[in-house]
C-alpha positions as CSV (number, residue, x, y, z in Angstrom):
1,M,15.6,-65.1,-31.8
2,H,12.3,-64.0,-30.4
3,S,11.0,-60.6,-31.6
4,S,8.9,-58.0,-29.8
5,V,6.2,-58.1,-32.4
6,F,3.4,-55.8,-31.2
7,L,0.9,-56.2,-34.1
8,L,-1.2,-59.3,-33.3
9,A,-2.4,-59.3,-36.9
10,I,1.0,-60.4,-38.1
11,A,2.0,-62.7,-35.2
12,A,0.9,-65.8,-37.0
13,T,3.5,-65.1,-39.8
14,L,6.5,-65.4,-37.4
15,A,7.0,-69.2,-37.4
16,P,10.4,-69.1,-39.2
17,T,11.7,-66.5,-36.7
18,L,10.5,-68.4,-33.7
19,A,12.2,-71.6,-35.1
20,Q,15.6,-69.9,-34.4
21,T,14.9,-70.4,-30.6
22,S,14.5,-74.1,-30.4
23,T,15.7,-76.9,-28.1
24,S,17.1,-80.3,-28.8
25,C,15.7,-81.7,-25.5
26,D,13.0,-80.2,-23.4
27,P,13.4,-81.3,-19.7
28,T,9.7,-80.5,-19.0
29,K,8.7,-83.2,-21.4
30,K,11.3,-85.9,-21.0
31,A,14.6,-86.8,-19.3
32,C,17.5,-84.8,-20.8
33,P,21.3,-84.7,-20.2
34,A,22.6,-82.3,-17.5
35,D,23.8,-78.9,-18.6
36,T,27.5,-77.9,-18.1
37,A,27.6,-75.3,-15.4
38,L,29.7,-72.1,-15.6
39,G,29.8,-72.1,-11.8
40,K,32.0,-69.0,-11.5
41,A,32.7,-65.6,-12.8
42,I,34.7,-65.2,-16.1
43,E,35.6,-62.5,-18.5
44,Y,36.4,-62.9,-22.3
45,D,38.4,-60.3,-24.1
46,F,37.5,-61.0,-27.8
47,T,40.0,-58.4,-29.0
48,Q,42.6,-61.1,-28.3
49,G,40.9,-63.8,-30.3
50,A,38.4,-66.6,-30.1
51,S,37.6,-68.7,-27.0
52,Q,37.1,-72.4,-26.7
53,D,34.2,-71.8,-24.3
54,W,32.0,-70.8,-27.3
55,T,30.8,-72.7,-30.3
56,V,29.2,-71.6,-33.6
57,S,25.5,-72.4,-33.3
58,T,24.1,-71.0,-36.6
59,G,25.5,-69.5,-39.8
60,A,29.1,-68.7,-40.3
61,A,31.6,-68.2,-37.5
62,P,32.3,-64.7,-36.3
63,T,35.7,-63.2,-37.1
64,F,38.1,-61.8,-34.6
65,D,40.4,-58.8,-34.8
66,S,41.6,-55.9,-32.6
67,N,38.0,-54.6,-32.4
68,G,36.7,-57.9,-31.0
69,A,34.3,-60.5,-32.3
70,E,32.6,-59.4,-35.5
71,F,29.3,-60.8,-36.7
72,T,28.8,-59.8,-40.3
73,I,25.9,-60.1,-42.7
74,A,27.0,-59.6,-46.3
75,K,24.6,-61.7,-48.3
76,S,21.4,-63.6,-48.0
77,G,21.7,-66.6,-45.6
78,D,24.3,-65.0,-43.4
79,S,23.4,-65.4,-39.7
80,P,26.6,-65.6,-37.6
81,T,25.8,-66.7,-34.0
82,M,27.9,-68.3,-31.3
83,S,26.6,-69.9,-28.1
84,S,28.4,-70.5,-24.8
85,K,29.2,-74.1,-23.9
86,W,28.2,-73.4,-20.3
87,Y,25.0,-72.5,-18.6
88,M,24.3,-70.2,-15.7
89,M,21.7,-70.8,-13.0
90,F,20.8,-67.2,-12.1
91,G,23.6,-64.8,-12.9
92,H,24.8,-61.6,-14.5
93,Y,26.4,-60.5,-17.7
94,D,28.1,-57.4,-19.0
95,V,28.7,-57.2,-22.8
96,V,30.6,-54.4,-24.4
97,M,29.4,-54.1,-28.0
98,K,28.4,-52.0,-30.9
99,A,25.2,-52.9,-32.8
100,A,25.0,-53.5,-36.5
101,P,23.5,-50.9,-38.8
102,G,21.2,-51.6,-41.7
103,V,17.5,-51.8,-42.3
104,G,16.4,-55.4,-41.8
105,V,19.5,-56.4,-39.7
106,V,19.0,-57.5,-36.1
107,S,21.8,-57.8,-33.5
108,S,21.0,-59.9,-30.4
109,L,22.1,-61.0,-26.9
110,V,20.0,-63.9,-25.6
111,L,19.9,-66.1,-22.5
112,Q,18.0,-69.3,-23.2
113,S,17.3,-72.5,-21.4
114,D,16.6,-76.1,-22.6
115,D,12.9,-75.6,-21.7
116,L,12.9,-72.3,-23.6
117,D,12.9,-69.8,-20.8
118,E,14.5,-66.7,-22.4
119,V,15.8,-63.2,-21.7
120,D,16.6,-61.0,-24.7
121,L,18.1,-57.8,-25.9
122,E,17.7,-57.0,-29.7
123,W,18.8,-54.0,-31.8
124,L,17.1,-53.2,-35.1
125,G,19.5,-51.8,-37.6
126,A,16.7,-49.5,-38.7
127,D,16.5,-47.8,-35.3
128,D,19.8,-46.6,-33.7
129,Q,17.9,-44.9,-30.8
130,H,16.5,-48.0,-29.0
131,V,17.1,-51.6,-28.0
132,Q,14.2,-54.0,-27.4
133,S,14.1,-56.0,-24.2
134,N,12.0,-59.1,-23.9
135,Y,11.4,-62.4,-21.9
136,Y,9.6,-65.7,-22.5
137,G,8.7,-68.6,-20.3
138,K,8.7,-72.3,-21.5
139,G,8.6,-71.2,-25.2
140,N,5.2,-69.6,-24.8
141,T,4.8,-67.3,-27.8
142,Q,1.1,-66.9,-27.8
143,V,1.4,-63.2,-27.1
144,Y,4.0,-60.6,-28.1
145,D,3.3,-57.9,-25.6
146,R,6.2,-58.6,-23.2
147,G,8.7,-56.5,-24.9
148,A,9.8,-53.0,-24.0
149,N,11.9,-50.5,-25.9
150,L,14.8,-49.0,-24.0
151,T,16.4,-45.7,-25.0
152,N,19.8,-46.3,-26.5
153,P,21.0,-43.5,-28.8
154,G,24.2,-44.1,-30.7
155,S,24.1,-47.9,-30.3
156,Q,25.6,-48.3,-33.8
157,D,28.2,-45.5,-33.5
158,G,30.2,-46.6,-30.5
159,F,30.6,-49.2,-27.8
160,H,28.2,-49.5,-24.8
161,T,28.0,-51.9,-21.9
162,Y,24.8,-53.9,-21.8
163,S,23.9,-55.8,-18.7
164,V,21.3,-58.3,-17.5
165,D,21.0,-59.3,-13.8
166,W,18.9,-62.4,-13.2
167,T,17.8,-63.8,-9.9
168,A,14.8,-65.7,-8.5
169,D,13.4,-62.2,-7.5
170,H,14.2,-60.0,-10.4
171,I,15.5,-59.4,-13.9
172,T,17.1,-56.1,-14.7
173,W,18.2,-54.7,-18.1
174,S,20.9,-52.0,-17.9
175,I,22.8,-49.8,-20.3
176,D,26.2,-48.3,-19.2
177,G,25.3,-49.0,-15.6
178,Q,21.8,-47.5,-15.6
179,V,18.9,-49.9,-14.9
180,L,16.2,-49.2,-17.5
181,R,13.8,-52.1,-16.9
182,T,13.0,-54.4,-14.0
183,L,10.9,-57.5,-14.1
184,T,9.8,-59.6,-11.1
185,P,7.8,-62.9,-10.8
186,Q,4.9,-60.7,-9.7
187,T,4.9,-58.4,-12.7
188,A,5.7,-61.1,-15.3
189,D,2.9,-62.9,-17.1
190,T,1.6,-66.0,-15.3
191,N,4.1,-68.8,-15.3
192,Q,6.3,-66.9,-17.6
193,Y,9.2,-65.8,-15.4
194,P,12.5,-67.3,-16.6
195,Q,14.0,-69.5,-13.9
196,T,15.9,-72.5,-15.4
197,P,19.6,-72.8,-16.4
198,M,20.4,-70.7,-19.4
199,Q,23.2,-70.5,-21.9
200,M,24.2,-67.3,-23.7
201,K,23.8,-66.7,-27.4
202,I,25.3,-63.8,-29.3
203,G,24.8,-63.0,-33.0
204,S,23.1,-61.1,-35.8
205,W,20.5,-62.3,-38.2
206,P,18.8,-61.0,-41.4
207,A,15.2,-60.5,-40.3
208,G,14.7,-58.4,-43.4
209,D,15.8,-61.1,-45.8
210,P,13.3,-61.7,-48.7
211,S,12.9,-65.3,-47.5
212,E,11.4,-64.2,-44.2
213,P,7.7,-63.7,-43.6
214,A,6.2,-60.3,-44.4
215,G,5.5,-59.7,-40.7
216,T,9.1,-60.3,-39.7
217,I,10.4,-58.0,-42.4
218,A,8.0,-55.3,-41.4
219,W,9.1,-55.6,-37.7
220,A,12.7,-55.4,-38.7
221,G,12.0,-52.1,-40.5
222,G,11.9,-53.4,-44.1
223,A,13.8,-55.5,-46.5
224,I,17.7,-55.7,-46.4
225,D,19.5,-54.0,-49.2
226,Y,22.7,-56.1,-49.3
227,T,24.4,-53.7,-51.7
228,K,24.7,-51.3,-48.7
229,G,26.5,-53.9,-46.6
230,P,28.3,-55.5,-45.1
231,F,26.6,-55.0,-41.8
232,T,28.6,-55.8,-38.7
233,M,27.9,-56.2,-35.0
234,T,31.0,-56.0,-32.9
235,V,31.5,-57.5,-29.4
236,K,34.6,-56.4,-27.6
237,S,34.2,-58.3,-24.3
238,V,31.8,-60.5,-22.3
239,K,31.8,-60.8,-18.5
240,A,29.6,-63.6,-17.1
241,V,28.8,-64.4,-13.5
242,D,27.0,-67.6,-12.5
243,Y,25.3,-67.0,-9.1
244,S,25.2,-70.8,-8.6
245,T,28.1,-73.3,-8.3
246,G,28.9,-76.8,-9.3
247,T,29.9,-78.7,-12.4
248,T,26.4,-79.5,-14.0
249,Y,22.8,-78.5,-13.6
250,S,20.0,-80.9,-14.0
251,Y,16.2,-80.9,-13.7
252,G,14.9,-82.8,-10.7
253,D,11.4,-83.1,-12.2
254,M,9.4,-81.8,-15.1
255,S,7.9,-78.7,-13.3
256,G,10.4,-76.3,-14.8
257,T,10.7,-74.4,-11.5
258,W,14.0,-73.1,-10.2
259,Q,13.4,-75.1,-6.9
260,S,13.6,-78.3,-9.0
261,I,17.0,-77.6,-10.4
262,K,19.9,-79.6,-8.9
263,S,23.5,-78.7,-8.8
264,N,26.2,-81.4,-9.0
265,G,29.0,-80.4,-6.6
266,G,27.6,-77.0,-5.7
267,K,24.5,-75.1,-4.7
268,I,21.9,-73.0,-6.3
269,G,22.3,-69.3,-5.7
270,S,18.8,-67.9,-6.1
271,N,19.5,-64.4,-4.8
272,G,22.6,-63.2,-6.5
273,N,25.4,-64.3,-4.1
274,T,28.8,-62.6,-4.6
275,N,31.2,-65.0,-6.2
276,E,34.7,-64.0,-5.0
277,T,36.6,-66.4,-7.3
278,V,36.9,-64.7,-10.7
279,S,38.5,-66.4,-13.8
280,S,39.8,-64.3,-16.7
281,A,39.9,-66.0,-20.0
282,S,43.0,-65.6,-22.1
283,V,41.9,-65.8,-25.7
284,G,43.7,-66.1,-29.0
285,G,43.1,-68.0,-32.1
286,S,41.0,-71.1,-31.3
287,T,42.4,-71.8,-27.9
288,V,41.8,-70.4,-24.5
289,T,43.4,-70.7,-21.1
290,A,41.4,-69.8,-17.9
291,V,43.4,-68.3,-15.1
292,T,41.8,-68.1,-11.7
293,T,42.4,-65.1,-9.5
294,Q,41.2,-65.0,-5.9
295,H,39.9,-61.7,-4.7
296,V,40.7,-61.4,-1.0
297,S,39.4,-58.9,1.4
298,I,42.2,-58.0,3.9
299,A,41.0,-57.2,7.4
300,P,42.9,-55.0,9.8
301,I,45.5,-56.9,11.7
302,T,45.2,-57.2,15.5
303,A,48.3,-58.2,17.5
304,T,47.9,-59.6,21.1
305,T,50.8,-60.1,23.5
306,T,51.3,-60.9,27.1
307,R,53.8,-59.3,29.4
308,S,54.2,-60.8,32.9
309,G,50.6,-61.8,33.0
310,V,49.3,-58.5,31.7
311,L,47.3,-58.8,28.5
312,S,48.1,-56.2,25.9
313,S,46.2,-55.7,22.6
314,A,47.6,-53.8,19.6
315,T,45.5,-52.3,16.9
316,G,46.0,-49.5,14.5
317,S,49.2,-48.2,12.9
318,L,51.1,-46.9,15.9
319,A,51.9,-48.9,19.1
320,T,52.9,-47.2,22.4
321,A,54.3,-49.4,25.2
322,I,54.1,-47.9,28.7
323,G,55.6,-49.6,31.8
324,T,55.7,-48.5,35.4
325,G,57.6,-50.0,38.3
326,G,57.2,-49.2,42.0
327,I,60.5,-48.4,43.9
328,V,60.2,-49.1,47.6
329,A,62.9,-47.9,50.1
330,P,62.9,-49.7,53.5
331,T,64.4,-47.9,56.5
332,G,68.1,-47.9,56.9
333,S,71.1,-46.1,55.5
334,S,71.8,-47.9,52.3
335,N,71.2,-46.4,49.0
336,S,69.9,-48.2,45.9
337,T,69.6,-47.5,42.3
338,G,67.9,-49.6,39.7
339,S,67.4,-49.9,36.1
340,G,65.7,-52.5,34.0
341,S,64.2,-53.5,30.8
342,G,61.5,-55.9,29.7
343,S,58.1,-56.7,31.0
344,G,57.3,-54.1,33.5
345,S,57.6,-56.2,36.6
346,G,60.7,-56.1,38.8
347,S,62.1,-56.7,42.3
348,G,64.2,-54.7,44.8
349,S,66.5,-56.0,47.4
350,P,68.6,-54.5,50.3
351,S,71.7,-55.1,48.2
352,G,70.8,-52.0,46.3
353,S,69.9,-53.3,43.0
354,G,66.7,-54.1,41.3
355,T,65.7,-55.2,37.8
356,G,62.4,-55.1,36.1
357,S,60.9,-55.6,32.6
358,G,58.3,-53.6,30.8
359,S,57.9,-51.7,27.6
360,G,59.9,-48.6,27.8
361,S,63.1,-47.7,29.7
362,G,63.9,-45.8,32.8
363,S,66.1,-45.5,35.9
364,G,65.6,-44.5,39.5
365,S,67.4,-44.0,42.7
366,G,66.4,-43.9,46.3
367,S,67.9,-44.0,49.8
368,G,66.8,-45.3,53.1
369,S,67.5,-47.9,55.7
370,G,68.0,-50.9,53.5
371,S,67.1,-50.5,49.9
372,G,64.7,-51.5,47.3
373,S,64.7,-50.2,43.9
374,G,63.4,-51.0,40.5
375,S,62.1,-49.5,37.4
376,G,59.9,-50.5,34.5
377,S,61.6,-50.2,31.2
378,G,62.0,-52.1,28.0
379,S,60.7,-52.4,24.5
380,G,57.8,-54.0,22.8
381,S,57.2,-55.1,19.3
382,G,54.2,-56.4,17.5
383,G,51.9,-55.9,14.6
384,N,50.3,-52.6,13.8
385,G,48.5,-51.4,16.9
386,T,48.7,-49.9,20.4
387,L,50.4,-52.0,23.1
388,A,50.0,-51.3,26.8
389,S,51.6,-53.1,29.7
390,S,52.4,-52.5,33.3
391,G,54.5,-53.9,36.1
392,A,55.1,-53.2,39.8
393,Q,57.7,-53.9,42.4
394,S,57.1,-54.1,46.2
395,G,59.2,-53.7,49.3
396,T,58.7,-51.9,52.5
397,G,58.7,-48.2,53.0
398,P,57.6,-45.2,50.9
399,S,56.9,-45.9,47.3
400,P,58.3,-43.5,44.7
401,T,57.8,-44.8,41.2
402,S,59.7,-44.8,38.0
403,S,58.0,-44.9,34.7
404,G,59.0,-45.4,31.1
405,F,57.4,-45.5,27.7
406,A,58.3,-46.7,24.3
407,T,56.8,-45.7,21.0
408,Q,56.5,-48.4,18.3
409,S,55.7,-47.8,14.7
410,A,55.7,-50.6,12.1
411,G,56.9,-53.1,14.6
412,V,60.1,-51.2,15.7
413,A,60.3,-49.9,19.3
414,A,62.2,-46.7,20.1
415,D,62.9,-46.1,23.8
416,M,62.3,-42.6,25.1
417,K,63.8,-41.8,28.5
418,P,61.3,-41.2,31.3
419,A,61.5,-38.9,34.3
420,A,62.3,-41.7,36.7
421,A,65.4,-40.0,38.0
422,S,63.4,-37.2,39.5
423,F,61.3,-39.7,41.4
424,G,64.4,-41.4,42.7
425,L,65.7,-38.1,44.0
426,L,62.5,-37.4,45.8
427,A,62.8,-40.8,47.4
428,A,66.3,-39.9,48.7
429,I,65.1,-36.7,50.2
430,I,62.2,-38.4,52.0
431,A,64.6,-41.1,53.3
432,A,67.1,-38.4,54.6
433,L,64.3,-36.6,56.4
434,A,63.2,-39.8,58.0
435,L,66.6,-40.1,59.5
């Protein structure tokens, strides 16, 4: 892994350390196979065991127990590291972990591409108060001034959540939800902003081993005393989000720019699009099953109905249906009464009866020469919301009205009796006076 060595006098001694970040095929120099894309969001709970999405890249394999994945250094030569089989093209990770103690021991989280773009977090076992953040572009290690120490007390005593968010516009390093460093293409060294598909590497390595160069040992805080070990880095879980989609990522040319990257079956998400499809990885032993869960945003439901040509919209949690019907009494001596239910429109006739429909219920009576009566009443049902409808009847003569309303909650209408009878009585009085 790259190291934030700040003493230029010892930079030349770091060749063995830099060799740990190598590539089998550099797409900026020749044609290379496409990289397998993550293309989604996924979470690994390593307290349940290993995952088939990861492979041992150097040293011994980590072990798994109820604490998570454990990367242990017990003797010279130990350097347990695992790498993801997938790549992300811009993305985000959250890792819940506890760094390893011990002078000379380094715990690390690394994003690295085939052309050696890199984004790092490294913990020195000799310093339990800080974590070192770093970045590299195209394997350029001519200078070692890109690192920054982030305050991180208690990194070896308990679990913390470490996050990196990576887009075409920024890289942020965060601890327990607090952003502690931000890098942009403008603030990065020239042509050094990481921007090509990267896989994730997790592990610990013995930077203080006697076989390492003197400069590396000094950076790591001193030589390892293996008699004080073993020294264990523990990773409880990893959540990774690929901001791009597709099955593979390939380089369209040898420029190494993000604009040259091609997605097979998807698209490049340069600005951190929100991926609503989240897969959780069930892990155990050496097998893993990915289960996809769709996160759905549920919008308020709007119900729309039509009653006798009157458009009624329902929104909200309570719906009230109101209907009115006009009762008309022609001249004459006949009396009429009417009642109805339904849509709020009705008719009256000299025979003395009338029917109507609406939302609500009601009754009315009137007298006159000839008759016409009607009422608007009925019930309405629908989704959560407020339903309004109206209906009218016509005849000849004065026009008392009847009205009704119904209250609906959760799609069930309950009729409430209106004051239509009083209007019918008033109609009778007016008709009698007319005689």
